[in-house]
ZADO-1210 file (C-alpha; in nm, 4 decimals, padded with zeros to 6 digits):
<atoms>
<atom x="04.5008" y="22.7573" z="14.9869" code="MET" pos="1"/>
<atom x="04.4218" y="22.8629" z="15.3484" code="ASP" pos="2"/>
<atom x="04.4059" y="22.4887" z="15.4997" code="SER" pos="3"/>
<atom x="04.8220" y="22.4906" z="15.3651" code="MET" pos="4"/>
<atom x="04.8328" y="22.8235" z="15.5382" code="ARG" pos="5"/>
<atom x="04.6937" y="22.7060" z="15.8848" code="ARG" pos="6"/>
<atom x="04.8919" y="22.3674" z="15.8540" code="LEU" pos="7"/>
<atom x="05.2178" y="22.5781" z="15.8011" code="LEU" pos="8"/>
<atom x="05.1224" y="22.7991" z="16.0914" code="PHE" pos="9"/>
<atom x="05.0780" y="22.5012" z="16.2930" code="THR" pos="10"/>
<atom x="05.4191" y="22.3585" z="16.2288" code="ALA" pos="11"/>
<atom x="05.5841" y="22.7189" z="16.3273" code="LEU" pos="12"/>
<atom x="05.4377" y="22.6710" z="16.6586" code="LEU" pos="13"/>
<atom x="05.5207" y="22.3646" z="16.7289" code="ILE" pos="14"/>
<atom x="05.8737" y="22.4075" z="16.6412" code="LEU" pos="15"/>
<atom x="05.8546" y="22.7673" z="16.8182" code="ALA" pos="16"/>
<atom x="05.7368" y="22.5773" z="17.1512" code="ALA" pos="17"/>
<atom x="06.0017" y="22.2963" z="17.0856" code="ALA" pos="18"/>
<atom x="06.3043" y="22.5365" z="17.0675" code="ILE" pos="19"/>
<atom x="06.1579" y="22.7408" z="17.3679" code="ASP" pos="20"/>
<atom x="06.1702" y="22.3800" z="17.6286" code="GLY" pos="21"/>
<atom x="06.5149" y="22.3320" z="17.4900" code="THR" pos="22"/>
<atom x="06.7483" y="22.3315" z="17.7858" code="ARG" pos="23"/>
<atom x="07.0695" y="22.4582" z="17.7464" code="GLY" pos="24"/>
<atom x="07.3846" y="22.5595" z="17.9622" code="ASP" pos="25"/>
<atom x="07.6237" y="22.7936" z="18.0117" code="ALA" pos="26"/>
<atom x="08.0206" y="22.6857" z="17.9590" code="MET" pos="27"/>
<atom x="08.3043" y="22.8958" z="18.0907" code="VAL" pos="28"/>
<atom x="08.6576" y="22.7595" z="17.9810" code="THR" pos="29"/>
<atom x="09.0252" y="22.9141" z="18.0394" code="GLY" pos="30"/>
<atom x="09.3798" y="22.8626" z="18.1000" code="THR" pos="31"/>
<atom x="09.6401" y="22.8919" z="18.3673" code="VAL" pos="32"/>
<atom x="09.9618" y="22.9857" z="18.3092" code="ILE" pos="33"/>
<atom x="10.2716" y="22.9480" z="18.5454" code="CYS" pos="34"/>
<atom x="10.4525" y="23.2738" z="18.5972" code="ASP" pos="35"/>
<atom x="10.8011" y="23.1507" z="18.6600" code="GLN" pos="36"/>
<atom x="10.9821" y="23.5236" z="18.5919" code="CYS" pos="37"/>
<atom x="10.7012" y="23.7065" z="18.8166" code="LYS" pos="38"/>
<atom x="10.6725" y="23.9615" z="18.5562" code="ASP" pos="39"/>
<atom x="10.3078" y="23.9658" z="18.5032" code="GLY" pos="40"/>
<atom x="10.3113" y="23.8947" z="18.1438" code="ARG" pos="41"/>
<atom x="10.3636" y="23.5474" z="17.9447" code="MET" pos="42"/>
<atom x="10.7054" y="23.4837" z="17.8206" code="SER" pos="43"/>
<atom x="10.8996" y="23.2159" z="17.6637" code="MET" pos="44"/>
<atom x="11.0217" y="23.0954" z="18.0403" code="PHE" pos="45"/>
<atom x="10.6323" y="23.0142" z="18.1411" code="ASP" pos="46"/>
<atom x="10.4216" y="22.7097" z="18.0901" code="TYR" pos="47"/>
<atom x="10.0571" y="22.5623" z="18.1290" code="PRO" pos="48"/>
<atom x="10.0450" y="22.4571" z="18.4878" code="ILE" pos="49"/>
<atom x="09.8428" y="22.1463" z="18.5811" code="TYR" pos="50"/>
<atom x="09.6456" y="22.1206" z="18.9324" code="GLY" pos="51"/>
<atom x="09.5533" y="22.5164" z="18.9954" code="ILE" pos="52"/>
<atom x="09.2451" y="22.5739" z="19.1819" code="LYS" pos="53"/>
<atom x="08.9918" y="22.8286" z="18.9800" code="VAL" pos="54"/>
<atom x="08.7220" y="22.9787" z="19.0992" code="MET" pos="55"/>
<atom x="08.4369" y="23.1500" z="18.9405" code="VAL" pos="56"/>
<atom x="08.2391" y="23.4086" z="19.1461" code="ALA" pos="57"/>
<atom x="07.9327" y="23.6273" z="19.0889" code="CYS" pos="58"/>
<atom x="07.8207" y="23.8985" z="19.2482" code="THR" pos="59"/>
<atom x="07.5265" y="24.1404" z="19.2636" code="ASN" pos="60"/>
<atom x="07.4999" y="24.5201" z="19.3075" code="SER" pos="61"/>
<atom x="07.5752" y="24.4856" z="19.6899" code="ASP" pos="62"/>
<atom x="07.9139" y="24.2656" z="19.6063" code="GLY" pos="63"/>
<atom x="07.7304" y="23.9704" z="19.7747" code="GLN" pos="64"/>
<atom x="07.8314" y="23.6461" z="19.6176" code="VAL" pos="65"/>
<atom x="07.5287" y="23.5136" z="19.4678" code="THR" pos="66"/>
<atom x="07.6983" y="23.1968" z="19.2884" code="MET" pos="67"/>
<atom x="08.0264" y="23.0292" z="19.2942" code="SER" pos="68"/>
<atom x="08.2086" y="22.7320" z="19.1065" code="ARG" pos="69"/>
<atom x="08.5421" y="22.5627" z="19.1471" code="GLU" pos="70"/>
<atom x="08.7614" y="22.3539" z="18.9381" code="GLU" pos="71"/>
<atom x="09.1068" y="22.2282" z="18.8633" code="THR" pos="72"/>
<atom x="09.3148" y="22.2625" z="18.5595" code="THR" pos="73"/>
<atom x="09.4053" y="21.9483" z="18.3870" code="ASN" pos="74"/>
<atom x="09.7574" y="21.8528" z="18.2312" code="TRP" pos="75"/>
<atom x="09.7518" y="22.1329" z="17.9858" code="PHE" pos="76"/>
<atom x="09.6280" y="22.4071" z="18.2206" code="GLY" pos="77"/>
<atom x="09.3042" y="22.4044" z="18.0959" code="ASN" pos="78"/>
<atom x="08.9901" y="22.4064" z="18.2907" code="TYR" pos="79"/>
<atom x="08.5752" y="22.3872" z="18.2082" code="GLY" pos="80"/>
<atom x="08.2963" y="22.4705" z="18.3762" code="MET" pos="81"/>
<atom x="07.9150" y="22.4323" z="18.3073" code="ARG" pos="82"/>
<atom x="07.6070" y="22.6362" z="18.4576" code="PHE" pos="83"/>
<atom x="07.2895" y="22.4774" z="18.4371" code="GLU" pos="84"/>
<atom x="07.0102" y="22.7123" z="18.3055" code="GLY" pos="85"/>
<atom x="07.2102" y="22.9661" z="18.1343" code="THR" pos="86"/>
<atom x="07.2684" y="23.2145" z="18.4297" code="PRO" pos="87"/>
<atom x="07.4023" y="23.5913" z="18.3208" code="ASP" pos="88"/>
<atom x="07.7916" y="23.5569" z="18.3957" code="LEU" pos="89"/>
<atom x="07.8569" y="23.9153" z="18.2593" code="THR" pos="90"/>
<atom x="07.9104" y="24.0130" z="18.6411" code="SER" pos="91"/>
<atom x="08.1475" y="23.7050" z="18.7348" code="CYS" pos="92"/>
<atom x="08.4713" y="23.7027" z="18.7198" code="HIS" pos="93"/>
<atom x="08.7333" y="23.3917" z="18.7631" code="ALA" pos="94"/>
<atom x="09.0433" y="23.3798" z="18.9911" code="GLN" pos="95"/>
<atom x="09.2947" y="23.1326" z="19.0947" code="VAL" pos="96"/>
<atom x="09.2674" y="22.9943" z="19.4138" code="MET" pos="97"/>
<atom x="09.6025" y="22.7910" z="19.4782" code="GLY" pos="98"/>
<atom x="09.7520" y="22.4657" z="19.4047" code="GLY" pos="99"/>
<atom x="09.5850" y="22.1063" z="19.4983" code="SER" pos="100"/>
<atom x="09.8594" y="21.8507" z="19.3169" code="GLY" pos="101"/>
<atom x="10.1919" y="21.7578" z="19.2584" code="GLN" pos="102"/>
<atom x="10.1900" y="21.9670" z="18.9289" code="GLY" pos="103"/>
<atom x="10.1187" y="22.3216" z="19.0977" code="SER" pos="104"/>
<atom x="10.4072" y="22.2729" z="19.3682" code="MET" pos="105"/>
<atom x="10.6538" y="22.5415" z="19.3712" code="GLY" pos="106"/>
<atom x="10.3993" y="22.7895" z="19.1670" code="CYS" pos="107"/>
<atom x="10.1163" y="22.8668" z="19.3905" code="SER" pos="108"/>
<atom x="10.2366" y="23.1150" z="19.6284" code="ALA" pos="109"/>
<atom x="10.0370" y="23.4240" z="19.4276" code="ALA" pos="110"/>
<atom x="09.8073" y="23.5048" z="19.1666" code="ALA" pos="111"/>
<atom x="09.7042" y="23.7652" z="18.9343" code="SER" pos="112"/>
<atom x="09.4090" y="23.9735" z="18.9622" code="PRO" pos="113"/>
<atom x="09.0967" y="23.8277" z="18.8911" code="ALA" pos="114"/>
<atom x="08.9750" y="23.8145" z="18.5398" code="GLN" pos="115"/>
<atom x="08.5993" y="23.9141" z="18.4194" code="PRO" pos="116"/>
<atom x="08.4096" y="23.6396" z="18.1827" code="LEU" pos="117"/>
<atom x="08.3433" y="23.7380" z="17.8440" code="ARG" pos="118"/>
<atom x="08.0242" y="23.6050" z="17.6267" code="LEU" pos="119"/>
<atom x="08.1776" y="23.4787" z="17.3172" code="THR" pos="120"/>
<atom x="07.8971" y="23.2978" z="17.1638" code="PHE" pos="121"/>
<atom x="07.5567" y="23.2274" z="17.1966" code="GLN" pos="122"/>
<atom x="07.2993" y="23.0219" z="17.0284" code="MET" pos="123"/>
<atom x="06.9541" y="22.9283" z="17.1477" code="PHE" pos="124"/>
<atom x="07.0014" y="22.8549" z="17.5378" code="ASN" pos="125"/>
<atom x="07.3538" y="22.8127" z="17.4887" code="MET" pos="126"/>
<atom x="07.6266" y="23.0345" z="17.5765" code="GLU" pos="127"/>
<atom x="07.9942" y="23.0241" z="17.5650" code="PHE" pos="128"/>
<atom x="08.1936" y="23.2452" z="17.8046" code="TYR" pos="129"/>
<atom x="08.5914" y="23.2743" z="17.7885" code="SER" pos="130"/>
<atom x="08.8410" y="23.3968" z="18.0519" code="VAL" pos="131"/>
<atom x="09.1920" y="23.6030" z="17.9939" code="ASP" pos="132"/>
<atom x="09.4758" y="23.4094" z="18.0701" code="THR" pos="133"/>
<atom x="09.5232" y="23.3670" z="18.4410" code="LEU" pos="134"/>
<atom x="09.8753" y="23.3709" z="18.6206" code="LEU" pos="135"/>
<atom x="10.0198" y="23.1823" z="18.9027" code="SER" pos="136"/>
<atom x="10.3489" y="23.2735" z="19.0375" code="GLN" pos="137"/>
<atom x="10.6336" y="23.1327" z="19.2605" code="PRO" pos="138"/>
<atom x="10.7339" y="23.2921" z="19.5950" code="ALA" pos="139"/>
<atom x="11.0480" y="23.4044" z="19.4172" code="GLN" pos="140"/>
<atom x="11.1135" y="23.4399" z="19.0606" code="PRO" pos="141"/>
<atom x="11.3332" y="23.1337" z="18.9081" code="MET" pos="142"/>
<atom x="11.7239" y="23.1818" z="18.8813" code="SER" pos="143"/>
<atom x="11.7223" y="23.1852" z="18.4930" code="PHE" pos="144"/>
<atom x="11.5088" y="23.4869" z="18.4605" code="CYS" pos="145"/>
<atom x="11.6424" y="23.7925" z="18.3037" code="PRO" pos="146"/>
<atom x="11.7085" y="24.0458" z="18.5789" code="GLN" pos="147"/>
<atom x="11.5270" y="24.3672" z="18.5888" code="SER" pos="148"/>
<atom x="11.7139" y="24.6911" z="18.5598" code="PRO" pos="149"/>
<atom x="11.8249" y="24.8208" z="18.9123" code="ALA" pos="150"/>
<atom x="11.6293" y="25.1622" z="19.0158" code="PRO" pos="151"/>
<atom x="11.8220" y="25.4527" z="18.9686" code="VAL" pos="152"/>
<atom x="11.8880" y="25.6443" z="19.2896" code="THR" pos="153"/>
<atom x="11.8398" y="26.0078" z="19.2770" code="PRO" pos="154"/>
<atom x="12.1422" y="26.2571" z="19.2981" code="THR" pos="155"/>
<atom x="12.1009" y="26.4694" z="19.6177" code="VAL" pos="156"/>
<atom x="12.3745" y="26.7466" z="19.6177" code="PRO" pos="157"/>
<atom x="12.6461" y="26.7599" z="19.8706" code="SER" pos="158"/>
<atom x="12.7203" y="26.9981" z="20.0874" code="PRO" pos="159"/>
<atom x="13.0370" y="27.2568" z="20.0483" code="PRO" pos="160"/>
<atom x="13.3189" y="27.1298" z="20.1345" code="VAL" pos="161"/>
<atom x="13.5347" y="27.3598" z="20.3644" code="PHE" pos="162"/>
<atom x="13.9151" y="27.3605" z="20.3505" code="LYS" pos="163"/>
<atom x="14.1284" y="27.3977" z="20.6317" code="LEU" pos="164"/>
<atom x="14.4994" y="27.5222" z="20.6190" code="PRO" pos="165"/>
<atom x="14.7209" y="27.2983" z="20.5234" code="PRO" pos="166"/>
<atom x="14.8962" y="27.1117" z="20.8380" code="SER" pos="167"/>
<atom x="15.2304" y="27.0361" z="20.8856" code="ALA" pos="168"/>
<atom x="15.3611" y="26.7083" z="20.7479" code="PRO" pos="169"/>
<atom x="15.4033" y="26.4153" z="20.9644" code="THR" pos="170"/>
<atom x="15.7229" y="26.1949" z="20.9432" code="PRO" pos="171"/>
<atom x="15.6538" y="25.8714" z="20.8036" code="VAL" pos="172"/>
<atom x="15.8623" y="25.5698" z="20.9331" code="PRO" pos="173"/>
<atom x="16.0305" y="25.3548" z="20.6885" code="PRO" pos="174"/>
<atom x="15.8099" y="25.0580" z="20.6010" code="ALA" pos="175"/>
<atom x="15.9772" y="24.6797" z="20.6803" code="PRO" pos="176"/>
<atom x="16.0984" y="24.4906" z="20.4549" code="PRO" pos="177"/>
<atom x="15.8008" y="24.2793" z="20.2950" code="ALA" pos="178"/>
<atom x="15.7553" y="23.9045" z="20.3819" code="PHE" pos="179"/>
<atom x="15.8101" y="23.6612" z="20.1113" code="ARG" pos="180"/>
<atom x="15.6244" y="23.3013" z="20.0826" code="PHE" pos="181"/>
<atom x="15.8500" y="23.0348" z="19.9861" code="PRO" pos="182"/>
<atom x="15.8307" y="22.9109" z="19.6394" code="PRO" pos="183"/>
<atom x="15.5172" y="22.6885" z="19.5522" code="MET" pos="184"/>
<atom x="15.5726" y="22.3145" z="19.4373" code="LEU" pos="185"/>
<atom x="15.4418" y="22.2157" z="19.0914" code="PRO" pos="186"/>
<atom x="15.0943" y="22.1143" z="19.0788" code="LEU" pos="187"/>
<atom x="15.0749" y="21.7346" z="18.9259" code="PRO" pos="188"/>
<atom x="14.9408" y="21.7093" z="18.5630" code="PRO" pos="189"/>
<atom x="14.5710" y="21.7482" z="18.5531" code="ALA" pos="190"/>
<atom x="14.3262" y="21.4626" z="18.5196" code="PHE" pos="191"/>
<atom x="14.1610" y="21.4516" z="18.1715" code="ARG" pos="192"/>
<atom x="13.8095" y="21.3076" z="18.1516" code="LEU" pos="193"/>
<atom x="13.7427" y="21.0383" z="17.9032" code="PRO" pos="194"/>
<atom x="13.5669" y="21.1916" z="17.5585" code="PRO" pos="195"/>
<atom x="13.2066" y="21.2358" z="17.6061" code="MET" pos="196"/>
<atom x="12.9798" y="21.0195" z="17.3651" code="PRO" pos="197"/>
<atom x="12.7646" y="21.2575" z="17.1048" code="PRO" pos="198"/>
<atom x="12.4593" y="21.3968" z="17.2162" code="LEU" pos="199"/>
<atom x="12.1390" y="21.2722" z="17.0424" code="PRO" pos="200"/>
<atom x="11.9650" y="21.5090" z="16.7691" code="PRO" pos="201"/>
<atom x="11.8176" y="21.7761" z="16.9494" code="ALA" pos="202"/>
<atom x="11.6366" y="22.0287" z="16.6652" code="PRO" pos="203"/>
<atom x="11.4668" y="22.2298" z="16.9979" code="PHE" pos="204"/>
<atom x="11.7088" y="22.5102" z="16.9636" code="LEU" pos="205"/>
<atom x="11.6948" y="22.5503" z="16.5879" code="GLU" pos="206"/>
<atom x="11.4237" y="22.6147" z="16.3476" code="ALA" pos="207"/>
<atom x="11.2028" y="22.3047" z="16.2426" code="SER" pos="208"/>
<atom x="10.8731" y="22.2251" z="16.0758" code="ALA" pos="209"/>
<atom x="10.7099" y="21.8794" z="15.9984" code="CYS" pos="210"/>
<atom x="10.4415" y="21.8026" z="15.8258" code="ALA" pos="211"/>
<atom x="10.1899" y="21.5830" z="15.9515" code="ASN" pos="212"/>
<atom x="10.3374" y="21.2771" z="15.7457" code="GLU" pos="213"/>
<atom x="10.6752" y="21.2967" z="15.8968" code="LYS" pos="214"/>
<atom x="10.5411" y="21.2663" z="16.2553" code="TRP" pos="215"/>
<atom x="10.3449" y="20.9240" z="16.1523" code="MET" pos="216"/>
<atom x="10.6704" y="20.7733" z="16.0585" code="MET" pos="217"/>
<atom x="10.7905" y="20.5156" z="16.2761" code="SER" pos="218"/>
<atom x="11.1688" y="20.6327" z="16.2481" code="GLU" pos="219"/>
<atom x="11.0890" y="20.9735" z="16.4136" code="TYR" pos="220"/>
<atom x="10.8857" y="20.8359" z="16.7066" code="LYS" pos="221"/>
<atom x="11.1640" y="20.9788" z="16.9646" code="CYS" pos="222"/>
<atom x="11.0446" y="21.3315" z="16.8717" code="TYR" pos="223"/>
<atom x="10.7073" y="21.3082" z="17.0409" code="TRP" pos="224"/>
<atom x="10.7785" y="21.5182" z="17.3608" code="ARG" pos="225"/>
<atom x="10.4891" y="21.5945" z="17.6619" code="ALA" pos="226"/>
<atom x="10.2481" y="21.3571" z="17.4592" code="VAL" pos="227"/>
<atom x="10.2128" y="21.0036" z="17.2905" code="ASN" pos="228"/>
<atom x="10.0396" y="20.8753" z="17.0049" code="PRO" pos="229"/>
<atom x="09.7818" y="20.7166" z="17.2500" code="ASP" pos="230"/>
<atom x="09.6927" y="21.0484" z="17.4074" code="THR" pos="231"/>
<atom x="09.3087" y="21.1505" z="17.4112" code="LYS" pos="232"/>
<atom x="09.2263" y="21.4523" z="17.1895" code="VAL" pos="233"/>
<atom x="08.9876" y="21.5761" z="17.4660" code="ALA" pos="234"/>
<atom x="09.2530" y="21.5829" z="17.7336" code="LEU" pos="235"/>
<atom x="09.5205" y="21.7878" z="17.5148" code="VAL" pos="236"/>
<atom x="09.2540" y="22.0281" z="17.3400" code="PHE" pos="237"/>
<atom x="09.0061" y="22.0628" z="17.5890" code="GLY" pos="238"/>
<atom x="08.6036" y="22.0386" z="17.6445" code="LEU" pos="239"/>
<atom x="08.5265" y="22.1971" z="17.3275" code="THR" pos="240"/>
<atom x="08.7338" y="21.9538" z="17.1352" code="ALA" pos="241"/>
<atom x="08.5486" y="21.6959" z="17.3628" code="ALA" pos="242"/>
<atom x="08.2041" y="21.8025" z="17.2131" code="ARG" pos="243"/>
<atom x="08.3438" y="21.8487" z="16.8663" code="ARG" pos="244"/>
<atom x="08.5411" y="21.4961" z="16.8343" code="TYR" pos="245"/>
<atom x="08.4372" y="21.2961" z="17.1592" code="GLY" pos="246"/>
<atom x="08.6525" y="21.1462" z="17.4312" code="THR" pos="247"/>
<atom x="08.7682" y="20.8637" z="17.2639" code="ASP" pos="248"/>
<atom x="08.9917" y="20.9762" z="16.9432" code="LEU" pos="249"/>
<atom x="09.3943" y="20.9848" z="16.9954" code="THR" pos="250"/>
<atom x="09.6208" y="21.1974" z="16.8722" code="LEU" pos="251"/>
<atom x="09.7489" y="20.9470" z="16.6316" code="TRP" pos="252"/>
<atom x="09.4176" y="20.9089" z="16.4682" code="GLN" pos="253"/>
<atom x="09.3527" y="21.2703" z="16.4381" code="GLY" pos="254"/>
<atom x="09.6976" y="21.3065" z="16.2363" code="LEU" pos="255"/>
<atom x="09.5626" y="21.0653" z="15.9528" code="GLN" pos="256"/>
<atom x="09.1927" y="21.3475" z="15.9694" code="GLY" pos="257"/>
<atom x="09.1161" y="21.4830" z="15.5919" code="ARG" pos="258"/>
<atom x="08.7927" y="21.5270" z="15.3986" code="GLY" pos="259"/>
<atom x="08.6256" y="21.7078" z="15.6618" code="ASP" pos="260"/>
<atom x="08.6787" y="22.0651" z="15.7739" code="PRO" pos="261"/>
<atom x="08.7022" y="21.9876" z="16.1273" code="TYR" pos="262"/>
<atom x="08.9091" y="21.6801" z="16.0880" code="ARG" pos="263"/>
<atom x="09.1934" y="21.8559" z="15.8746" code="THR" pos="264"/>
<atom x="09.1676" y="22.1666" z="16.1418" code="LEU" pos="265"/>
<atom x="09.2704" y="21.8679" z="16.4262" code="LEU" pos="266"/>
<atom x="09.4927" y="21.7211" z="16.1690" code="ARG" pos="267"/>
<atom x="09.6609" y="22.0720" z="16.1289" code="GLU" pos="268"/>
<atom x="09.6297" y="22.1590" z="16.4880" code="ALA" pos="269"/>
<atom x="09.7899" y="21.8338" z="16.5925" code="THR" pos="270"/>
<atom x="10.0805" y="21.8653" z="16.3875" code="THR" pos="271"/>
<atom x="10.1485" y="22.2250" z="16.5183" code="ALA" pos="272"/>
<atom x="10.1002" y="22.1229" z="16.8841" code="LEU" pos="273"/>
<atom x="10.3677" y="21.8675" z="16.8160" code="LEU" pos="274"/>
<atom x="10.5985" y="22.1019" z="16.6141" code="ASN" pos="275"/>
<atom x="10.5520" y="22.3669" z="16.9162" code="SER" pos="276"/>
<atom x="10.7229" y="22.1065" z="17.1514" code="TYR" pos="277"/>
<atom x="10.9995" y="21.9855" z="16.9395" code="SER" pos="278"/>
<atom x="11.1139" y="22.3576" z="16.7943" code="SER" pos="279"/>
<atom x="11.1309" y="22.6757" z="17.0105" code="ILE" pos="280"/>
<atom x="11.1566" y="22.8772" z="16.7056" code="GLN" pos="281"/>
<atom x="10.8070" y="22.7327" z="16.5820" code="PHE" pos="282"/>
<atom x="10.5552" y="23.0469" z="16.5103" code="PRO" pos="283"/>
<atom x="10.3191" y="22.9350" z="16.7476" code="TYR" pos="284"/>
<atom x="10.3853" y="22.8685" z="17.1139" code="HIS" pos="285"/>
<atom x="10.1857" y="22.5629" z="17.2972" code="THR" pos="286"/>
<atom x="09.9402" y="22.7760" z="17.4368" code="LEU" pos="287"/>
<atom x="09.8537" y="22.9582" z="17.1135" code="GLY" pos="288"/>
<atom x="09.7692" y="22.6082" z="16.9434" code="VAL" pos="289"/>
<atom x="09.5201" y="22.5772" z="17.2009" code="LEU" pos="290"/>
<atom x="09.3596" y="22.8811" z="17.2410" code="GLN" pos="291"/>
<atom x="09.3332" y="22.9175" z="16.8180" code="HIS" pos="292"/>
<atom x="09.2049" y="22.5693" z="16.8081" code="MET" pos="293"/>
<atom x="08.9325" y="22.6250" z="17.0477" code="ASN" pos="294"/>
<atom x="08.8386" y="22.9949" z="16.9336" code="SER" pos="295"/>
<atom x="08.8038" y="22.8350" z="16.5470" code="ALA" pos="296"/>
<atom x="08.5968" y="22.5273" z="16.7106" code="LEU" pos="297"/>
<atom x="08.3466" y="22.7977" z="16.8626" code="MET" pos="298"/>
<atom x="08.3270" y="22.9836" z="16.5235" code="GLY" pos="299"/>
<atom x="08.1791" y="22.9272" z="16.1714" code="SER" pos="300"/>
<atom x="08.3095" y="22.6812" z="15.8991" code="THR" pos="301"/>
<atom x="08.5081" y="22.9227" z="15.7194" code="GLN" pos="302"/>
<atom x="08.6975" y="23.0130" z="16.0638" code="ASN" pos="303"/>
<atom x="08.7693" y="22.6405" z="16.0846" code="VAL" pos="304"/>
<atom x="08.9045" y="22.6125" z="15.7093" code="LEU" pos="305"/>
<atom x="09.1132" y="22.9620" z="15.7533" code="LEU" pos="306"/>
<atom x="09.2803" y="22.8262" z="16.1080" code="THR" pos="307"/>
<atom x="09.3670" y="22.4927" z="15.9296" code="ALA" pos="308"/>
<atom x="09.5093" y="22.6796" z="15.6480" code="LEU" pos="309"/>
<atom x="09.7349" y="22.8861" z="15.8737" code="ARG" pos="310"/>
<atom x="09.8312" y="22.5964" z="16.0793" code="PHE" pos="311"/>
<atom x="09.9391" y="22.4115" z="15.7378" code="ARG" pos="312"/>
<atom x="10.1477" y="22.7329" z="15.6297" code="ARG" pos="313"/>
<atom x="10.3506" y="22.7073" z="15.9379" code="ALA" pos="314"/>
<atom x="10.3623" y="22.2945" z="15.9558" code="ASN" pos="315"/>
<atom x="10.5236" y="22.3696" z="15.6085" code="LEU" pos="316"/>
<atom x="10.7868" y="22.6360" z="15.7343" code="GLY" pos="317"/>
<atom x="10.6303" y="22.8848" z="15.4906" code="TYR" pos="318"/>
<atom x="10.8346" y="22.7673" z="15.2443" code="GLY" pos="319"/>
<atom x="11.1855" y="22.8601" z="15.4084" code="THR" pos="320"/>
<atom x="11.1993" y="22.6171" z="15.7145" code="THR" pos="321"/>
<atom x="11.2505" y="22.2675" z="15.6635" code="THR" pos="322"/>
<atom x="11.2017" y="21.9579" z="15.8868" code="CYS" pos="323"/>
<atom x="11.5378" y="21.8752" z="16.1126" code="LYS" pos="324"/>
<atom x="11.4102" y="21.5236" z="16.1924" code="PHE" pos="325"/>
<atom x="11.7191" y="21.2685" z="16.1801" code="THR" pos="326"/>
<atom x="11.6193" y="20.9099" z="16.2153" code="PRO" pos="327"/>
<atom x="11.5745" y="20.7842" z="16.5801" code="CYS" pos="328"/>
<atom x="11.8344" y="20.5134" z="16.7099" code="LYS" pos="329"/>
</atoms>
């Protein structure tokens, strides 16, 4: 019995030494949005922006910068940074530094204030930090943005009016006869344009929700917007998804996932992403799909299943909204 206890104690010492010697990293992820209306908040006119430089800077108690790192957003406005050795990043902030590519032109004149890093997940020597959405703004609001109400000017009491005695009436000479223009010549008959051909089906402005089976049909391939079936999952959903699914998996393969909680989550998240591009009335907007997907991947298996179920219900229209697809010509 004593030899068994000594053997178990030795195994625990070896396991503790192995865990203690494991080298971990600190990961920082976030998103940058183009605030087209310069209202300081997210709205239906805003979109994730590509090519924006983001800097994470850490300061000490004297305000001196002790560590900094820069990264550029990808096509979906996401950025990710790795810090080796799991340093304490709770005193660090992330801020937009400007644009560095064609995708950021016209929306990098101003930026929102720096946002602090939040520790969202920690295990052994690995830490994951997230940053609230950063905003990048153009020099002037876009012309299609709603106008803010004009400020009310305070009323100033007018000084009292003194009445002067009435003056003698001045005789007014009669006005000369009004000049009359000659009659206008009749205009030629208006030119009529030929009738326009019918527009292609556009469910973007109407409510539509389609399951993954619809998106895999060849007759509906024309409804794929912003992404294509060969786009990589890691490019769309970011670094956290790349760690789970690898860098070679495509969206088309993700639509076929089943039998595993994480594959099911990828299938429904990909379907929700496509629906958000196809219909402006879909319950999840594009950025919301990306945020819920990454949050589920950093949580428990139960959180993965609950998020997949919520996406599935939205993709089926909650039983009230149908799929508005018509076969492509």
